[in-house]
C-alpha positions as CSV (number, residue, x, y, z in Angstrom):
1,X,22.1,25.3,-6.4
2,X,21.9,22.6,-3.7
3,X,23.5,19.2,-4.0
4,X,22.2,16.4,-1.8
5,X,24.9,14.9,0.3
6,X,22.7,12.1,1.8
7,X,20.7,11.0,4.7
8,X,22.0,11.5,8.2
9,X,20.6,10.4,11.5
10,X,21.0,13.4,13.8
11,X,21.0,13.4,17.6
12,X,18.8,15.9,19.4
13,X,20.4,19.2,20.1
14,X,19.5,22.7,21.5
15,X,19.6,26.1,20.0
16,X,19.3,29.5,21.7
17,X,18.6,32.5,19.5
18,X,16.2,35.2,18.4
19,X,13.0,34.3,16.5
20,X,10.3,35.5,14.2
21,X,7.0,34.0,13.1
22,X,6.9,34.2,9.3
23,X,5.7,32.7,6.0
24,X,7.1,32.2,2.6
25,X,4.1,33.9,1.0
26,X,4.9,37.2,-0.8
27,X,8.6,36.8,0.1
28,X,7.8,37.7,3.7
29,X,10.4,35.2,5.1
30,X,13.2,36.9,3.2
31,X,12.4,40.2,4.9
32,X,11.8,38.7,8.3
33,X,14.8,36.3,8.4
34,X,17.0,39.0,6.8
35,X,15.9,41.2,9.7
36,X,17.0,38.5,12.2
37,X,20.4,38.3,10.6
38,X,20.8,42.1,10.6
39,X,19.9,42.3,14.3
40,X,22.0,39.2,15.2
41,X,25.1,40.6,13.6
42,X,24.7,44.3,14.3
43,X,23.9,43.8,18.0
44,X,26.6,41.1,18.3
45,X,24.0,38.8,19.9
46,X,26.2,35.7,19.7
47,X,28.2,37.0,22.5
48,X,25.2,36.8,24.8
49,X,24.8,33.1,24.2
50,X,27.2,32.0,27.0
51,X,27.0,28.2,26.8
52,X,27.3,27.8,23.0
53,X,29.2,24.8,21.8
54,X,30.9,26.7,18.9
55,X,30.6,30.0,17.0
56,X,28.8,28.2,14.1
57,X,25.4,29.8,13.4
58,X,22.1,28.0,12.8
59,X,18.8,29.1,11.4
60,X,16.1,26.6,12.4
61,X,12.6,26.4,11.0
62,X,10.0,24.9,13.3
63,X,6.4,25.1,14.5
64,X,5.1,24.7,11.0
65,X,1.4,25.4,10.8
66,X,1.1,23.2,7.7
67,X,4.0,22.9,5.3
68,X,6.4,25.3,3.5
69,X,3.4,27.4,2.3
70,X,2.1,28.2,5.8
71,X,3.4,30.1,8.8
72,X,6.4,28.8,10.8
73,X,8.9,30.1,13.3
74,X,12.5,30.9,12.3
75,X,15.1,30.9,15.1
76,X,18.6,32.3,14.4
77,X,21.3,31.5,16.9
78,X,23.8,29.0,18.2
79,X,23.9,25.4,19.4
80,X,24.2,25.2,23.2
81,X,25.0,22.5,25.7
82,X,21.6,23.0,27.5
83,X,18.6,25.3,27.7
84,X,19.5,26.3,31.3
85,X,20.8,29.8,30.4
86,X,18.5,31.6,27.9
87,X,19.2,35.4,27.9
88,X,16.3,37.9,28.1
89,X,14.8,38.4,24.6
90,X,16.1,35.0,23.3
91,X,14.3,31.7,23.0
92,X,15.6,28.1,23.4
93,X,14.4,25.2,21.2
94,X,15.1,21.5,20.9
95,X,16.0,20.2,17.5
96,X,14.7,16.6,17.7
97,X,16.7,13.5,16.9
98,X,15.6,12.4,13.5
99,X,16.6,11.5,9.9
100,X,17.7,14.6,8.0
101,X,18.4,14.9,4.3
102,X,21.5,17.1,4.0
103,X,22.2,19.5,1.2
104,X,25.5,21.2,0.4
105,X,25.2,24.7,-1.1
106,X,27.1,25.7,-4.2
107,X,27.7,29.3,-5.3
108,X,28.1,32.6,-3.4
109,X,26.5,33.2,0.0
110,X,23.8,34.4,0.7
111,X,22.2,34.0,-2.8
112,X,22.8,30.3,-2.6
113,X,20.5,29.9,0.4
114,X,17.4,31.3,-1.2
115,X,18.1,29.4,-4.4
116,X,18.5,26.2,-2.6
117,X,15.3,26.6,-0.6
118,X,13.4,27.4,-3.9
119,X,14.8,24.2,-5.3
120,X,13.7,22.2,-2.2
121,X,10.2,23.7,-2.2
122,X,9.8,22.6,-5.9
123,X,11.1,19.1,-5.2
124,X,9.1,16.0,-4.2
125,X,11.1,15.4,-1.0
126,X,8.9,13.8,1.7
127,X,9.4,16.2,4.6
128,X,8.2,15.9,8.2
129,X,7.8,19.6,8.8
130,X,9.0,19.2,12.4
131,X,12.3,21.1,12.5
132,X,14.6,21.9,9.6
133,X,17.7,24.0,9.8
134,X,20.6,25.8,8.0
135,X,24.1,25.5,9.4
136,X,26.7,28.2,8.7
137,X,30.4,27.5,9.5
138,X,32.0,30.2,11.7
139,X,34.9,32.4,10.4
140,X,34.7,32.0,6.6
141,X,37.5,33.4,4.4
142,X,35.0,36.0,3.1
143,X,31.2,36.6,3.6
144,X,30.5,35.2,0.1
145,X,32.5,32.0,0.9
146,X,30.4,31.1,4.0
147,X,30.1,27.4,4.1
148,X,26.5,26.3,4.6
149,X,24.3,23.2,4.7
150,X,20.6,22.7,4.8
151,X,19.1,19.8,6.9
152,X,15.6,18.7,6.2
153,X,13.7,16.3,8.5
154,X,12.3,13.6,6.3
155,X,9.9,10.7,6.5
């Protein structure tokens, strides 16, 4: 379950990570984004992102073809100070300055992420479909206790 925290004006920032083009149709995004997470963790890709500003992890959703029902790009990685050093096989993106509706996630990770997004998709939130993202705090007490937030760019 997701609880709205409120509206936040977010400054622009940069992410470097690995990406996949996906869709929410037929649960494709669960498989594709799950595959990004598996690769990111198993291959310890965070260590290759040299100018990251912290060890927090982000999963950004961008390049929407239409809305949440169409194709989009998911990027899993870390916030960086600039896009000057992008390792081979990674991409760098800019998360634009904008108004974001922030959701706090209740319940155990990672089930709470999927449940929160289903709640958002069924809502009447007026989204921009520019860049949205999940934020995951580094070094949780346990995997299931990972602190997470969802940020939606809104009109």
